[in-house]
MIDOSE-1310 file (N, C-alpha, C; in nm, 2 decimals, decimal comma, always signed):
residues 76
msgl	-1,33/-5,98/+3,99/-1,35/-5,87/+3,89/-1,26/-5,76/+3,92; -1,20/-5,71/+3,81/-1,11/-5,59/+3,83/-1,18/-5,46/+3,83; -1,12/-5,36/+3,86/-1,18/-5,22/+3,87/-1,22/-5,17/+3,73; -1,31/-5,08/+3,73/-1,35/-5,01/+3,61/-1,25/-4,92/+3,56
pqvn	-1,22/-4,91/+3,43/-1,13/-4,81/+3,38/-1,20/-4,67/+3,37; -1,12/-4,57/+3,38/-1,17/-4,43/+3,36/-1,16/-4,40/+3,22; -1,28/-4,38/+3,16/-1,29/-4,36/+3,02/-1,39/-4,25/+2,98; -1,36/-4,17/+2,88/-1,45/-4,07/+2,84/-1,55/-4,12/+2,74
gdrl	-1,65/-4,05/+2,70/-1,75/-4,10/+2,61/-1,70/-4,13/+2,47; -1,61/-4,05/+2,42/-1,56/-4,08/+2,28/-1,48/-4,21/+2,28; -1,39/-4,23/+2,38/-1,31/-4,35/+2,39/-1,40/-4,47/+2,41; -1,51/-4,46/+2,49/-1,60/-4,57/+2,51/-1,67/-4,60/+2,38
lral	-1,71/-4,50/+2,30/-1,77/-4,53/+2,17/-1,68/-4,60/+2,08; -1,55/-4,57/+2,07/-1,46/-4,63/+1,99/-1,44/-4,78/+2,03; -1,43/-4,80/+2,16/-1,42/-4,94/+2,21/-1,54/-5,02/+2,18; -1,66/-4,97/+2,19/-1,78/-5,04/+2,16/-1,79/-5,07/+2,01
srag	-1,74/-4,97/+1,93/-1,74/-5,00/+1,79/-1,66/-5,12/+1,75; -1,54/-5,13/+1,82/-1,46/-5,25/+1,80/-1,52/-5,37/+1,84; -1,61/-5,36/+1,94/-1,69/-5,48/+2,00/-1,81/-5,52/+1,91; -1,83/-5,44/+1,80/-1,94/-5,48/+1,72/-2,07/-5,39/+1,73
fdev	-2,06/-5,27/+1,79/-2,17/-5,19/+1,81/-2,17/-5,07/+1,71; -2,28/-5,03/+1,67/-2,30/-4,91/+1,58/-2,39/-4,81/+1,64; -2,36/-4,68/+1,60/-2,44/-4,57/+1,65/-2,58/-4,58/+1,58; -2,69/-4,58/+1,65/-2,82/-4,59/+1,59/-2,90/-4,46/+1,61
hrkg	-2,86/-4,37/+1,70/-2,93/-4,25/+1,73/-2,84/-4,16/+1,81; -2,86/-4,03/+1,78/-2,78/-3,93/+1,86/-2,88/-3,81/+1,89; -2,88/-3,77/+2,01/-2,96/-3,65/+2,05/-2,88/-3,57/+2,15; -2,84/-3,46/+2,11/-2,75/-3,38/+2,20/-2,62/-3,44/+2,22
shvt	-2,59/-3,46/+2,35/-2,46/-3,52/+2,38/-2,47/-3,67/+2,42; -2,58/-3,73/+2,38/-2,60/-3,88/+2,42/-2,62/-3,96/+2,29; -2,54/-4,07/+2,28/-2,54/-4,15/+2,16/-2,59/-4,29/+2,20; -2,69/-4,34/+2,12/-2,74/-4,47/+2,14/-2,67/-4,57/+2,05
vahr	-2,62/-4,68/+2,10/-2,56/-4,78/+2,02/-2,63/-4,91/+2,04; -2,62/-4,99/+1,93/-2,68/-5,13/+1,93/-2,58/-5,22/+1,86; -2,58/-5,35/+1,90/-2,50/-5,45/+1,84/-2,54/-5,48/+1,70; -2,45/-5,50/+1,61/-2,48/-5,53/+1,48/-2,56/-5,66/+1,46
edpt	-2,53/-5,76/+1,54/-2,59/-5,89/+1,52/-2,70/-5,92/+1,62; -2,70/-5,85/+1,73/-2,81/-5,87/+1,84/-2,86/-5,73/+1,88; -2,96/-5,67/+1,81/-3,01/-5,54/+1,84/-3,07/-5,52/+1,98; -3,08/-5,63/+2,06/-3,13/-5,61/+2,19/-3,02/-5,56/+2,29
rigv	-2,90/-5,57/+2,24/-2,79/-5,52/+2,32/-2,77/-5,37/+2,29; -2,83/-5,29/+2,37/-2,82/-5,14/+2,35/-2,77/-5,07/+2,47; -2,72/-4,95/+2,44/-2,67/-4,86/+2,55/-2,67/-4,72/+2,51; -2,68/-4,63/+2,60/-2,68/-4,49/+2,58/-2,55/-4,43/+2,64
ipvh	-2,47/-4,37/+2,56/-2,34/-4,32/+2,60/-2,34/-4,17/+2,61; -2,31/-4,12/+2,73/-2,30/-3,97/+2,74/-2,16/-3,93/+2,69; -2,16/-3,83/+2,59/-2,04/-3,78/+2,54/-2,02/-3,64/+2,58; -1,97/-3,61/+2,69/-1,95/-3,48/+2,75/-1,80/-3,45/+2,74
kghd	-1,76/-3,35/+2,67/-1,62/-3,31/+2,65/-1,56/-3,28/+2,79; -1,44/-3,34/+2,81/-1,37/-3,31/+2,93/-1,41/-3,39/+3,05; -1,51/-3,48/+3,04/-1,56/-3,56/+3,15/-1,55/-3,71/+3,12; -1,51/-3,78/+3,22/-1,52/-3,93/+3,21/-1,66/-3,97/+3,25
vrpg	-1,69/-4,09/+3,19/-1,82/-4,15/+3,23/-1,81/-4,20/+3,37; -1,91/-4,17/+3,45/-1,90/-4,20/+3,59/-1,92/-4,35/+3,61; -1,86/-4,41/+3,72/-1,85/-4,55/+3,74/-1,99/-4,62/+3,74; -2,09/-4,56/+3,80/-2,22/-4,62/+3,80/-2,28/-4,62/+3,67
tlrs	-2,26/-4,51/+3,59/-2,31/-4,50/+3,46/-2,25/-4,61/+3,37; -2,11/-4,62/+3,38/-2,04/-4,72/+3,30/-2,09/-4,86/+3,33; -2,11/-4,89/+3,46/-2,16/-5,03/+3,49/-2,30/-5,05/+3,43; -2,38/-4,95/+3,43/-2,52/-4,96/+3,37/-2,51/-4,98/+3,22
ilkg	-2,42/-4,91/+3,15/-2,39/-4,92/+3,01/-2,35/-5,07/+2,98; -2,25/-5,11/+3,06/-2,20/-5,25/+3,03/-2,30/-5,36/+3,05; -2,39/-5,33/+3,15/-2,50/-5,43/+3,17/-2,59/-5,43/+3,05; -2,63/-5,31/+3,00/-2,72/-5,30/+2,88/-2,66/-5,36/+2,75
vrlt	-2,53/-5,35/+2,73/-2,46/-5,40/+2,61/-2,41/-5,54/+2,63; -2,42/-5,59/+2,76/-2,38/-5,72/+2,79/-2,23/-5,75/+2,77; -2,15/-5,66/+2,82/-2,01/-5,68/+2,82/-1,95/-5,68/+2,96; -1,85/-5,76/+2,98/-1,78/-5,76/+3,11/-1,68/-5,65/+3,12
veel	-1,63/-5,61/+3,23/-1,52/-5,51/+3,25/-1,40/-5,56/+3,17; -1,37/-5,69/+3,18/-1,25/-5,74/+3,12/-1,26/-5,73/+2,96; -1,38/-5,76/+2,91/-1,40/-5,75/+2,77/-1,39/-5,60/+2,72; -1,44/-5,51/+2,80/-1,43/-5,37/+2,77/-1,28/-5,33/+2,77
kayl	-1,20/-5,37/+2,87/-1,06/-5,34/+2,87/-0,99/-5,39/+2,75; -1,03/-5,50/+2,70/-0,96/-5,56/+2,58/-0,99/-5,48/+2,46; -1,10/-5,41/+2,45/-1,14/-5,33/+2,34/-1,08/-5,19/+2,35; -1,04/-5,15/+2,47/-0,99/-5,01/+2,48/-0,85/-5,00/+2,43
């Protein structure tokens, strides 16, 4: 497995959109996304201006949306 990319919340949202995820809820600076065809694949993305998503948080998001690091990199 290769290393995690450094990515901010906005860029992660765009990549997940290309992977088939839609925004279903937004509260403050956190956006909930769910897959169009499998709504059990969900994740909460922190969108904080000027900050990258921390590695542990990114791994947790990828686990929830069931994407690998390599798949994420392909959508970035």
